[in-house]
VEXDREN-2710 file (C-alpha; in Angstrom, 1 decimal):
% VEXDREN-2710
k/r/px/py/pz
1/UNK/66.3/29.5/34.4
2/UNK/70.0/28.4/34.9
3/UNK/72.1/28.9/38.0
4/UNK/73.9/31.9/36.6
5/UNK/70.6/33.7/35.9
6/UNK/69.4/32.8/39.3
7/UNK/72.5/34.3/40.8
8/UNK/72.1/37.6/38.9
9/UNK/68.5/37.8/40.0
10/UNK/69.5/37.3/43.6
11/UNK/72.2/39.9/43.4
12/UNK/69.7/42.4/41.9
13/UNK/67.5/41.9/44.9
14/UNK/70.2/42.0/47.6
15/UNK/72.7/44.6/46.4
16/UNK/71.9/48.3/47.0
17/UNK/70.9/50.2/43.8
18/UNK/73.5/52.7/42.5
19/UNK/71.8/55.8/41.2
20/UNK/72.7/57.0/37.8
21/UNK/75.4/59.7/37.9
22/UNK/74.0/63.2/37.9
23/UNK/77.5/64.8/37.4
24/UNK/78.3/65.2/33.7
25/UNK/81.7/66.5/32.5
26/UNK/82.3/70.1/33.7
27/UNK/79.3/69.9/36.1
28/UNK/78.3/73.2/37.7
29/UNK/76.4/72.3/40.9
30/UNK/74.0/74.7/42.6
31/UNK/73.1/73.7/46.2
32/UNK/69.7/75.3/46.9
33/UNK/67.6/75.5/50.0
34/UNK/66.6/77.3/53.1
35/UNK/68.4/78.3/56.3
36/UNK/69.6/74.7/56.8
37/UNK/71.4/75.1/53.5
38/UNK/72.6/78.5/54.5
39/UNK/74.3/77.0/57.5
40/UNK/76.9/76.0/54.9
41/UNK/77.6/72.6/56.5
42/UNK/76.0/69.9/54.3
43/UNK/76.8/72.1/51.3
44/UNK/80.4/72.2/52.4
45/UNK/80.4/68.5/52.8
46/UNK/79.0/68.0/49.3
47/UNK/81.5/70.3/47.7
48/UNK/84.5/68.9/49.5
49/UNK/83.5/65.4/48.7
50/UNK/83.0/66.2/45.1
51/UNK/86.4/67.8/44.9
52/UNK/88.5/65.5/47.0
53/UNK/86.9/62.1/46.9
54/UNK/86.0/61.7/43.3
55/UNK/89.3/62.5/41.7
56/UNK/87.6/65.0/39.4
57/UNK/88.8/68.6/39.0
58/UNK/86.1/69.6/36.6
59/UNK/83.3/70.1/39.1
60/UNK/82.3/73.5/40.4
61/UNK/79.8/74.3/43.2
62/UNK/77.8/77.3/44.4
63/UNK/75.7/77.5/47.6
64/UNK/72.4/79.3/47.3
65/UNK/70.9/78.9/50.8
66/UNK/68.5/81.5/52.1
67/UNK/67.2/81.5/55.7
68/UNK/63.4/81.1/56.2
69/UNK/62.8/80.4/52.5
70/UNK/60.1/78.2/51.0
71/UNK/59.8/76.6/47.6
72/UNK/57.6/79.6/46.6
73/UNK/60.3/82.0/47.8
74/UNK/63.0/80.4/45.7
75/UNK/60.8/80.3/42.6
76/UNK/60.7/84.1/42.7
77/UNK/64.5/84.5/42.6
78/UNK/65.4/81.3/40.7
79/UNK/66.1/82.8/37.3
80/UNK/67.8/86.0/38.5
81/UNK/70.0/84.4/41.1
82/UNK/71.1/81.4/39.2
83/UNK/72.0/83.5/36.2
84/UNK/75.4/84.5/37.8
85/UNK/76.5/80.8/38.0
86/UNK/74.6/79.1/35.1
87/UNK/74.4/75.7/36.8
88/UNK/74.0/72.4/35.0
89/UNK/73.2/70.4/38.1
90/UNK/71.1/71.4/41.1
91/UNK/70.1/70.0/44.5
92/UNK/67.0/71.3/46.2
93/UNK/66.0/71.0/49.9
94/UNK/62.7/72.6/50.8
95/UNK/59.8/71.7/53.0
96/UNK/61.0/72.6/56.5
97/UNK/59.4/76.1/56.3
98/UNK/56.7/75.0/53.8
99/UNK/55.2/72.8/56.5
100/UNK/54.4/75.9/58.6
101/UNK/55.4/74.1/61.8
102/UNK/51.9/72.7/62.4
103/UNK/50.4/69.2/61.9
104/UNK/50.0/68.2/58.3
105/UNK/47.0/69.3/56.4
106/UNK/46.2/68.5/52.7
107/UNK/46.3/72.2/51.9
108/UNK/50.0/72.3/53.0
109/UNK/50.8/69.5/50.7
110/UNK/48.9/71.0/47.8
111/UNK/50.7/74.3/48.2
112/UNK/54.1/72.6/48.5
113/UNK/53.5/70.5/45.4
114/UNK/52.4/73.6/43.4
115/UNK/55.5/75.5/44.1
116/UNK/57.9/72.6/43.8
117/UNK/56.5/72.1/40.3
118/UNK/57.3/75.7/39.6
119/UNK/60.9/75.2/40.9
120/UNK/61.5/72.0/38.9
121/UNK/60.1/73.6/35.7
122/UNK/62.1/76.7/36.4
123/UNK/65.3/74.8/36.8
124/UNK/64.9/73.0/33.5
125/UNK/64.0/76.3/31.8
126/UNK/67.3/77.9/32.8
127/UNK/69.3/74.9/31.5
128/UNK/69.8/72.7/34.6
129/UNK/69.9/69.3/33.0
130/UNK/70.5/67.2/36.1
131/UNK/68.3/67.8/39.2
132/UNK/68.4/66.0/42.6
133/UNK/65.1/66.8/44.3
134/UNK/65.7/66.4/48.0
135/UNK/63.1/65.8/50.6
136/UNK/63.0/68.0/53.7
137/UNK/65.1/66.8/56.6
138/UNK/63.7/66.1/60.1
139/UNK/63.2/67.8/63.4
140/UNK/64.7/66.5/66.6
141/UNK/62.5/64.2/68.6
142/UNK/63.8/65.7/71.9
143/UNK/64.5/69.3/71.1
144/UNK/61.9/70.5/68.7
145/UNK/59.5/73.1/70.3
146/UNK/58.6/75.4/67.4
147/UNK/55.1/76.2/66.2
148/UNK/51.9/74.3/66.9
149/UNK/53.1/70.7/66.4
150/UNK/54.9/68.2/68.5
151/UNK/58.1/66.7/67.0
152/UNK/56.2/63.5/66.0
153/UNK/53.5/65.6/64.3
154/UNK/55.9/67.7/62.4
155/UNK/58.0/64.8/61.3
156/UNK/54.8/63.3/60.0
157/UNK/54.2/66.5/58.1
158/UNK/57.7/66.5/56.7
159/UNK/57.2/62.8/55.7
160/UNK/54.1/63.9/53.6
161/UNK/56.2/66.5/51.9
162/UNK/58.9/63.9/51.3
163/UNK/56.4/61.8/49.5
164/UNK/55.5/64.8/47.3
165/UNK/59.1/65.3/46.4
166/UNK/59.5/61.6/45.6
167/UNK/56.4/61.7/43.4
168/UNK/57.6/64.8/41.5
169/UNK/61.1/63.4/41.0
170/UNK/59.5/60.4/39.2
171/UNK/57.2/62.6/37.2
172/UNK/59.9/65.1/36.1
173/UNK/62.5/62.3/35.7
174/UNK/64.9/63.8/38.2
175/UNK/67.0/62.1/40.8
176/UNK/65.7/62.0/44.4
177/UNK/67.5/62.4/47.7
178/UNK/65.9/60.7/50.7
179/UNK/67.0/63.2/53.3
180/UNK/64.2/62.7/55.7
181/UNK/64.5/59.0/56.2
182/UNK/68.3/59.2/56.4
183/UNK/68.0/61.5/59.4
184/UNK/65.0/59.8/61.1
185/UNK/66.7/56.3/61.0
186/UNK/70.0/57.5/62.3
187/UNK/68.4/59.8/64.9
188/UNK/66.4/56.9/66.4
189/UNK/69.4/54.6/66.5
190/UNK/71.7/57.3/68.0
191/UNK/69.3/58.3/70.7
192/UNK/68.7/54.7/71.7
193/UNK/72.4/54.2/72.3
194/UNK/73.6/57.7/73.4
195/UNK/70.4/58.9/75.1
196/UNK/67.5/61.1/74.1
197/UNK/69.4/64.3/74.8
198/UNK/71.8/63.5/72.0
199/UNK/70.7/66.0/69.2
200/UNK/70.8/65.1/65.6
201/UNK/68.7/68.0/64.3
202/UNK/70.2/70.7/66.6
203/UNK/69.3/72.0/70.0
204/UNK/66.7/74.2/68.4
205/UNK/65.2/71.1/67.0
206/UNK/65.5/72.3/63.4
207/UNK/69.1/73.3/62.5
208/UNK/71.5/70.3/62.8
209/UNK/75.1/70.4/63.8
210/UNK/77.8/68.6/61.7
211/UNK/76.4/65.2/62.6
212/UNK/73.0/65.9/61.1
213/UNK/74.5/67.7/58.1
214/UNK/76.6/64.6/57.4
215/UNK/73.4/62.6/57.1
216/UNK/71.9/65.2/54.7
217/UNK/75.1/65.3/52.6
218/UNK/75.0/61.5/52.4
219/UNK/71.5/61.6/51.0
220/UNK/72.4/64.1/48.3
221/UNK/75.7/62.4/47.4
222/UNK/73.8/59.2/46.9
223/UNK/71.2/61.1/44.9
224/UNK/74.0/62.5/42.7
225/UNK/75.0/58.9/41.9
226/UNK/78.3/58.6/43.7
227/UNK/79.4/55.0/44.2
228/UNK/81.5/55.7/47.3
229/UNK/84.6/53.8/46.2
230/UNK/87.5/56.1/47.1
231/UNK/90.1/53.4/46.4
232/UNK/91.4/49.9/46.7
233/UNK/94.9/49.2/48.0
234/UNK/96.5/45.7/47.9
235/UNK/99.5/44.9/50.0
236/UNK/101.3/41.6/49.2
237/UNK/103.6/40.3/51.9
238/UNK/105.4/38.2/49.2
239/UNK/105.1/40.5/46.2
240/UNK/104.3/43.9/44.8
241/UNK/101.7/46.2/46.2
242/UNK/99.0/47.7/43.9
243/UNK/96.3/50.4/43.9
244/UNK/93.2/51.4/42.0
245/UNK/92.7/54.5/39.9
246/UNK/93.6/57.6/41.8
247/UNK/96.3/55.8/43.8
248/UNK/99.8/55.3/42.3
249/UNK/101.4/52.5/44.4
250/UNK/104.9/51.3/44.7
251/UNK/106.6/49.0/47.2
252/UNK/106.4/45.3/48.1
253/UNK/106.7/42.7/50.8
254/UNK/104.2/44.4/53.1
255/UNK/104.8/48.0/52.3
256/UNK/102.8/50.3/50.0
257/UNK/104.1/53.7/49.1
258/UNK/101.1/55.6/47.8
259/UNK/100.5/58.8/46.0
260/UNK/96.7/59.6/46.1
261/UNK/94.7/62.0/44.1
262/UNK/91.4/60.7/45.5
263/UNK/91.2/61.2/49.3
264/UNK/88.9/59.5/51.9
265/UNK/86.4/62.0/53.4
266/UNK/87.7/63.7/56.5
267/UNK/85.3/63.1/59.5
268/UNK/85.4/65.6/62.4
269/UNK/84.9/63.9/65.8
270/UNK/81.1/64.7/66.0
271/UNK/80.6/63.5/62.4
272/UNK/82.6/60.3/63.1
273/UNK/80.3/59.6/66.1
274/UNK/77.2/59.5/63.9
275/UNK/78.7/57.1/61.5
276/UNK/78.1/54.3/64.0
277/UNK/74.4/54.8/63.3
278/UNK/74.4/55.2/59.5
279/UNK/76.1/53.7/56.5
280/UNK/78.2/56.7/55.4
281/UNK/81.5/54.9/55.4
282/UNK/80.0/51.8/53.8
283/UNK/78.2/53.6/51.1
284/UNK/80.3/56.7/50.4
285/UNK/83.7/56.4/52.1
286/UNK/85.2/53.1/51.2
287/UNK/89.0/53.1/51.1
288/UNK/89.8/49.4/51.2
289/UNK/93.0/47.6/52.1
290/UNK/93.4/44.0/51.2
291/UNK/96.3/41.9/52.2
292/UNK/97.7/38.9/50.3
293/UNK/100.0/36.1/51.4
294/UNK/99.6/36.6/55.1
295/UNK/100.8/33.4/56.8
296/UNK/99.9/34.3/60.4
297/UNK/96.5/34.6/62.2
298/UNK/96.9/38.4/62.7
299/UNK/98.8/41.4/61.4
300/UNK/99.7/44.9/62.4
301/UNK/98.7/47.7/60.0
302/UNK/100.5/51.1/60.3
303/UNK/99.0/54.0/58.5
304/UNK/100.3/57.5/59.4
305/UNK/100.6/57.7/63.1
306/UNK/98.1/55.0/64.0
307/UNK/98.8/51.3/64.4
308/UNK/96.0/48.7/64.6
309/UNK/95.7/44.9/64.6
310/UNK/93.4/42.8/62.4
311/UNK/92.8/39.2/61.7
312/UNK/93.9/37.4/58.6
313/UNK/90.3/36.9/57.7
314/UNK/89.6/40.6/58.0
315/UNK/92.6/41.6/55.9
316/UNK/92.0/39.0/53.2
317/UNK/88.4/40.2/52.8
318/UNK/89.4/43.8/53.0
319/UNK/89.1/46.5/55.7
320/UNK/87.8/50.0/55.2
321/UNK/90.7/52.2/56.3
322/UNK/88.4/55.3/56.5
323/UNK/86.2/53.6/59.0
324/UNK/88.8/51.7/61.0
325/UNK/91.4/54.5/61.5
326/UNK/90.5/57.6/63.4
327/UNK/93.3/59.6/61.8
328/UNK/94.6/59.6/58.3
329/UNK/97.8/61.0/56.6
330/UNK/95.4/62.7/54.2
331/UNK/93.5/64.6/57.0
332/UNK/95.8/67.7/56.9
333/UNK/95.4/68.4/53.2
334/UNK/91.6/67.7/53.4
335/UNK/91.3/70.2/56.3
336/UNK/93.1/72.9/54.1
337/UNK/90.5/72.2/51.4
338/UNK/87.7/72.6/53.9
339/UNK/89.0/76.0/54.9
340/UNK/89.2/77.2/51.4
341/UNK/85.7/75.9/50.6
342/UNK/84.4/77.6/53.7
343/UNK/85.9/80.9/52.5
344/UNK/84.3/80.5/49.1
345/UNK/80.8/79.6/50.4
346/UNK/81.0/82.4/53.0
347/UNK/81.4/84.8/50.1
348/UNK/78.6/83.3/48.1
349/UNK/75.9/84.0/50.7
350/UNK/76.3/87.9/50.8
351/UNK/77.0/87.9/47.1
352/UNK/73.5/86.5/46.4
353/UNK/71.5/87.9/49.4
354/UNK/73.2/91.3/49.5
355/UNK/73.6/92.1/45.9
356/UNK/72.5/89.7/43.1
357/UNK/69.0/89.0/44.2
358/UNK/68.3/92.8/44.5
359/UNK/69.0/93.2/40.8
360/UNK/65.4/92.0/40.2
361/UNK/64.2/95.3/41.6
362/UNK/65.8/97.1/38.6
363/UNK/64.7/94.8/35.8
364/UNK/62.5/97.4/34.2
365/UNK/65.2/100.1/34.5
366/UNK/67.7/97.7/32.9
367/UNK/65.3/97.0/30.0
368/UNK/64.8/100.7/29.4
369/UNK/68.4/101.8/29.8
370/UNK/71.2/99.7/28.1
371/UNK/73.9/101.6/30.0
372/UNK/72.3/100.7/33.3
373/UNK/71.9/97.1/32.3
374/UNK/75.6/97.0/31.3
375/UNK/76.5/98.4/34.8
376/UNK/74.5/95.7/36.5
377/UNK/76.2/93.1/34.3
378/UNK/79.6/94.5/35.2
379/UNK/78.8/94.1/38.9
380/UNK/77.8/90.5/38.3
381/UNK/81.1/89.8/36.4
382/UNK/83.1/91.5/39.2
383/UNK/81.5/89.4/41.9
384/UNK/81.8/86.2/39.9
385/UNK/85.5/86.9/39.2
386/UNK/86.1/86.9/43.0
387/UNK/84.0/83.8/43.4
388/UNK/86.0/82.1/40.7
389/UNK/89.2/83.1/42.3
390/UNK/88.1/81.6/45.6
391/UNK/87.0/78.5/43.7
392/UNK/90.4/78.3/42.0
393/UNK/92.1/78.5/45.4
394/UNK/90.0/75.5/46.5
395/UNK/90.9/73.5/43.4
396/UNK/94.6/74.3/44.0
397/UNK/94.4/72.4/47.2
398/UNK/93.8/69.2/45.3
399/UNK/97.4/68.0/45.1
400/UNK/98.7/64.5/45.1
401/UNK/99.4/63.3/48.7
402/UNK/102.1/60.7/49.5
403/UNK/101.5/58.3/52.4
404/UNK/102.5/54.8/53.4
405/UNK/100.7/51.7/54.6
406/UNK/102.8/49.0/56.3
407/UNK/101.6/45.5/57.1
408/UNK/103.5/43.3/59.5
409/UNK/102.8/39.7/60.5
410/UNK/102.1/39.0/64.2
411/UNK/102.8/35.6/65.7
END
């Protein structure tokens, strides 16, 4: 074995594996789960990331969360409810309610596996070609008080259900999202530093705030196969600046005038706090600045309204602007995108729960009466027309954004 082969083998063992992309052209992504999904936080983070951070405008999303639901519950509405959107990609997140809030018992695992099989087979039956089977999340080790299990006992239960999801993902050849471990690891690290009262899975122990939902979104985004590279900007203090795809760059001698169609992910303050205990910025939010021909030991970097100092070694190797800067010139357009995505997902919940799912009750009437069936179909079309209008409003926010990076030598 030559030295080059040995190097490749070493890299294969040390570099993180990049999942195969689960987002084909014109992907239609259904985000499916229980009340944690219906909170419309991790689903919002997934959708805004797919729209803003990938540079793709061909992706559409629809949130199908339902409070209190189990895998069995979703299996009953799967075909009917998904028919309005016809997804090609789906993420699933069940197990929290399937565990029954008691210590693990093999019967719980057997029942969960039975119905998750029905869900995975049902998704394939309706034409979903790319599935990310997500594990359940976690409960908060300080705040969980529900049911007949301690937090440790219920996290053990959820870990058993995670193992079932992982097994089924391998068996059905789907992608897998390790939601449970993502939350458990960050929660332990955060509480060790910030105190046990710092909640990662919510003050009710089950429903996270934005910090926990960012961890959930990270697991699903990795399961979807995102590589996390938002962009690379090179500033040359003695030459022309340059940028990677999605970033048109002009300027020279320490200045980069940039027009970006790929944006770094906007982190609210509570979300930014949890990034100290996870790898979100490293794995999914890399907006890298590299500086060439810096002759001094340090330099000052100005980006938007913030100014920070870095060493020559840091700037030569590359700094992650998304992690190093608390504010970004791209935050304002991202926030506008967040607002429109919120409006869209807020409409999707009553559309499904209040109307579409109830069409199942009239299935026999629709079969017997073509006029009645046509009326139901008209209702579906009318509701989808509004959803598509809201979706178009979100996509319209994806405009090129101009911003400037300035690097100045410090003596």
